[in-house]
C-alpha positions in Angstrom: 18.5 15.2 17.6 18.8 11.6 16.3 19.3 8.7 18.6 19.3 5.2 17.0 19.5 2.2 19.3 19.5 -1.1 17.5 20.1 -4.7 18.5 20.3 -6.6 15.2 21.4 -10.1 14.2 20.7 -10.3 10.5 20.5 -14.1 10.7 17.7 -13.9 13.3 15.6 -10.8 14.1 15.9 -7.0 14.4 15.0 -4.9 17.4 15.1 -1.1 16.9 14.4 2.1 18.8 14.4 5.5 17.1 14.2 8.8 18.9 14.5 11.9 16.6 13.2 15.4 16.0 13.3 15.6 12.2 10.2 15.2 10.1 12.0 14.2 6.9 13.9 11.4 8.6 10.8 10.2 10.4 9.0 9.9 7.1 11.9 8.0 5.6 12.0 5.7 8.5 8.3 4.8 8.4 8.5 4.5 4.6 10.8 1.5 5.3 8.0 0.0 7.4 4.8 0.8 5.5 5.7 2.2 2.1 5.6 5.8 0.7 3.4 8.4 2.4 3.2 12.1 3.0 3.9 13.5 6.5 2.6 17.0 7.2 3.7 18.7 10.4 2.3 22.1 11.4 5.5 23.1 13.2 8.6 21.3 11.9 10.5 22.1 15.1 7.9 20.5 17.3 8.1 16.9 16.1 9.5 14.3 18.5 9.2 11.0 16.7 9.7 7.7 18.6 9.4 4.2 17.2 10.2 1.1 19.1 9.7 -2.1 17.1 10.7 -5.6 16.2 10.9 -7.1 12.7 9.5 -10.6 13.2 10.2 -12.1 9.7 8.4 -9.8 7.3 5.9 -8.1 9.5 6.8 -5.4 12.1 5.2 -4.8 15.5 5.9 -1.9 17.8 4.9 1.5 19.3 4.9 4.9 17.5 4.5 8.5 18.6 5.1 11.8 16.8 5.0 14.2 19.8 2.9 16.8 17.8 -0.2 17.1 15.6 0.6 15.4 12.2 -1.2 14.3 9.1 -0.2 11.2 7.2 -1.5 11.2 3.6 -1.7 8.3 1.1 -2.9 8.9 -2.4 -2.0 8.1 -6.0 1.5 9.5 -5.6 2.1 7.8 -2.2 1.0 4.1 -2.1 1.5 2.0 1.0 3.2 -1.4 0.6 1.9 -2.8 3.9 -1.3 -3.0 5.9 -0.9 -0.8 9.0 -3.1 -1.9 11.9 -3.1 0.7 14.7 -4.5 1.2 18.1 -3.8 4.3 20.3 -2.9 3.5 23.9 -3.2 7.2 24.6 -4.4 10.2 22.6 -6.4 9.8 19.5 -6.4 9.9 15.7 -8.9 10.2 12.8 -9.0 8.4 9.5 -10.6 9.9 6.4 -11.2 7.5 3.5 -13.8 6.3 1.1 -15.5 4.6 4.1 -16.0 8.0 5.7 -14.6 9.4 8.9 -13.4 6.9 11.6 -12.3 8.1 15.0 -9.7 6.0 16.7 -8.8 5.8 20.4 -7.9 3.1 22.9 -11.2 1.3 22.1 -11.2 1.7 18.4 -8.4 0.8 16.1 -8.0 1.4 12.4 -6.5 -0.4 9.4 -4.7 1.5 6.6 -4.7 -0.6 3.5 -2.5 -0.5 0.4 -4.0 0.9 -2.9 -6.4 3.2 -1.1 -6.4 7.0 -0.8 -6.6 8.1 2.9 -5.7 10.8 5.3 -4.8 10.1 8.9 -4.8 12.9 11.5 -2.8 12.1 14.7 -3.0 14.1 17.9 0.1 15.5 19.6 -0.3 13.1 22.6 -1.0 10.0 20.6 1.1 6.9 21.3 -0.1 3.8 19.4 0.5 0.1 18.8 1.2 -0.6 15.1 1.3 -4.0 13.4 2.6 -3.6 9.8 2.1 -6.5 7.5 3.5 -6.4 3.9 0.8 -6.8 1.2 2.6 -9.8 -0.3 2.7 -11.6 3.0 -1.0 -11.0 3.6 -1.8 -12.4 0.2 0.4 -15.5 0.7 -1.5 -16.3 4.0 -4.8 -15.7 2.4 -4.0 -18.0 -0.5 -2.9 -20.7 2.0 -6.2 -20.4 3.8 -8.3 -20.5 0.6 -6.0 -23.1 -1.0 -6.1 -21.1 -4.3 -4.5 -18.1 -5.8 -6.1 -14.7 -5.4 -5.9 -11.7 -7.9 -7.4 -8.9 -5.8 -5.8 -7.5 -2.6 -7.6 -8.2 0.6 -9.6 -5.1 1.6 -10.5 -4.9 5.3 -13.1 -2.7 6.9 -10.9 0.0 8.3 -12.5 0.2 11.8 -11.3 -2.6 14.1 -12.7 -2.5 17.6 -10.6 -3.5 20.6 -13.6 -3.9 22.8 -16.2 -5.9 20.9 -16.4 -9.0 18.7 -13.7 -11.3 17.5 -11.4 -8.3 16.7 -11.1 -7.6 20.4 -9.5 -11.0 20.9 -7.1 -10.2 18.1 -6.1 -7.0 19.8 -5.6 -8.7 23.1 -3.1 -11.0 21.4 -1.5 -8.2 19.5 -1.0 -6.1 22.7 0.7 -9.0 24.4 2.9 -9.8 21.5 3.9 -6.1 21.0 4.7 -5.7 24.6 7.0 -8.8 24.5 8.5 -7.9 21.1 9.6 -4.5 22.3 11.8 -6.0 25.1 15.5 -6.1 24.2 15.7 -9.6 25.7 12.5 -10.8 24.1 12.0 -14.5 23.4 11.1 -13.4 19.9 14.8 -13.4 19.2 14.1 -17.0 18.5 13.4 -17.3 14.7 10.9 -20.2 14.9 8.8 -18.4 17.6 8.8 -15.1 15.7 7.6 -16.8 12.5 4.8 -18.6 14.4 3.7 -15.3 16.1 3.7 -13.5 12.7 1.6 -16.3 11.2 -0.9 -16.0 14.1 -1.2 -12.3 13.7 -1.7 -12.4 10.0 -4.1 -15.4 9.9 -6.0 -14.1 12.9 -6.6 -10.7 11.2 -7.8 -12.3 8.0 -10.2 -14.6 9.8 -11.6 -12.1 12.4 -11.8 -8.8 10.6 -14.5 -8.4 7.9 -13.0 -8.2 4.4 -13.8 -8.8 0.8 -12.9 -12.5 1.2 -14.9 -13.2 4.4 -17.7 -15.0 2.5 -15.2 -17.4 0.9 -13.4 -18.0 4.2 -16.6 -18.8 6.0 -17.2 -21.7 3.5 -14.0 -23.4 4.5 -14.5 -26.6 6.5 -11.6 -25.9 8.8 -13.3 -26.9 12.1 -15.5 -29.7 10.8 -13.1 -32.2 9.5 -13.6 -35.9 10.4 -10.9 -37.1 12.7 -9.3 -39.5 10.1 -9.0 -36.6 7.7 -7.5 -34.3 10.3 -4.9 -37.1 11.1 -4.0 -37.3 7.4 -3.6 -33.5 7.1 -1.6 -33.3 10.2 0.7 -36.0 8.9 1.1 -34.2 5.5 1.9 -30.9 7.2 4.5 -32.5 9.5 6.2 -34.4 6.7 5.7 -32.0 3.8 9.4 -31.5 3.3 9.9 -35.3 2.8 9.0 -37.7 0.0 5.5 -38.6 1.2 3.9 -41.7 -0.2 0.2 -42.2 -0.5 0.4 -45.4 1.5 1.9 -43.5 4.4 -1.0 -41.0 4.4 -3.5 -43.9 4.3 -1.8 -45.7 7.1 -1.8 -42.6 9.4 -5.4 -41.8 8.6 -6.6 -45.2 9.9 -9.1 -45.7 7.1 -9.2 -47.3 3.7 -7.8 -45.6 0.6 -11.2 -45.2 -0.8 -12.6 -43.5 2.3 -9.6 -41.2 2.5 -10.0 -40.1 -1.2 -13.8 -39.6 -0.7 -13.1 -37.5 2.4 -10.5 -35.3 0.6 -12.9 -34.8 -2.3 -15.9 -33.9 0.0 -14.1 -31.7 2.6 -11.0 -30.4 0.8 -11.9 -30.5 -2.9 -8.6 -32.0 -3.8 -7.1 -35.5 -3.9 -4.4 -36.1 -1.2 -1.3 -35.8 -3.5 -2.6 -32.6 -5.1 -3.2 -31.2 -1.7 0.4 -31.9 -0.8 1.6 -30.1 -3.9 -0.5 -27.0 -3.2 0.4 -27.0 0.5 4.1 -27.1 -0.4 3.7 -24.3 -3.0 1.9 -22.1 -0.4 4.7 -22.6 2.1 7.4 -22.0 -0.5 5.6 -18.7 -1.5 5.5 -17.6 2.1 9.2 -18.5 2.5 10.2 -16.5 -0.6 8.2 -13.5 0.7 9.6 -13.8 4.3 13.2 -14.4 3.3 15.2 -11.3 3.9 18.5 -12.9 3.3 17.8 -13.4 -0.4 18.3 -17.2 -0.4 18.3 -19.1 -3.6 14.8 -19.9 -4.7 15.9 -23.3 -5.8 17.2 -24.0 -2.3 13.8 -23.0 -0.8 12.0 -25.3 -3.2 14.2 -28.2 -2.6 13.9 -27.7 1.1 10.1 -28.3 0.6 10.5 -31.5 -1.3 10.8 -30.3 -4.9 13.7 -32.2 -6.5 12.7 -31.3 -10.1 13.1 -27.6 -10.4 11.6 -27.3 -13.8 8.4 -29.0 -12.5 8.5 -26.6 -9.5 8.6 -23.5 -11.7 5.8 -24.8 -13.9 3.6 -25.7 -10.8 4.3 -22.4 -9.2 3.4 -20.4 -12.3 0.2 -22.4 -12.8 -0.9 -21.9 -9.2 0.1 -18.3 -8.6 0.1 -16.8 -12.1 3.7 -15.7 -11.9 7.3 -17.0 -11.8 8.9 -17.5 -8.4 11.5 -14.9 -9.3 8.7 -12.3 -9.8 7.5 -13.0 -6.3 10.9 -12.4 -5.0 11.2 -9.1 -6.9 7.9 -7.8 -5.5 8.9 -8.8 -2.0 8.8 -5.8 0.4 12.6 -5.8 1.1 12.3 -2.3 2.5 11.1 -3.8 5.8 14.8 -4.1 6.8 14.6 -1.4 9.4 18.3 -1.4 10.2 19.3 -0.4 6.6 17.9 3.1 6.7 20.6 5.8 6.3 20.5 8.4 9.0 22.2 11.8 8.5 
């Protein structure tokens, strides 16, 4: 039995509901969301897979259940393309990885990361929330936060509590967003809202869940900026698509040019005009990764204030170590849930 319900507007968002009893098709479907993996089912005839989800921009949020005991395997042959953050709302699961054994229930979530061997054992009555974030999108947001390119993938501690610490707050938000996202008439049909929610989930996870960049992130002066510097940055962010002049930034900061330069040097580590360039490049990179309609890269760059495309390509390559076209090629285009062929 295969039942596919989909409400899709390719120019905005995708809402999908899948209800089927076929292990192979279930595997193909979830491969579109997370990347290649192995699905082992003890009794092929007992699976009853359900997935209700919404594609925000590049990330996906929703509910999953398999209806029987299953094992999901990820190894050298099967490599995830997205981070899968999961929390059972009923039933349980168990993750085996290099970090050892992690038991997951309604109080204890888990994170499956790309480029890691792992086995996930899911009970027959398990229904869970899943937030799937493409690796390239996670990297783009991390680079925006750090204001520098990163070479290594972010690696989270795989246990993420829903009851204690900052991660509990992240789960409270994720629960509400998932509940709203899985309504057919959700306000997340609005593209702008969906992008903001996606950004909140990704940045919130990076900043609250321990990872290999946590030490660098804690050094950021995000919450201790002088008011004049915050005014300048707010102005830059609001007008980054325009031809910003240094005198405009100085005027909106309310201080002298010298004090503004000294403030940027002390708290940001960059002069104002270089900060603008790096901010634009970071936003362009996110736009390339999130763009599922395959827009022209030149159009995206020009939309963010780059009028000289040769200079844009050179700046992008220096900052990220690759051409913009290479970023587009590595984009996880398989998150287009509505394109999966069903028999």
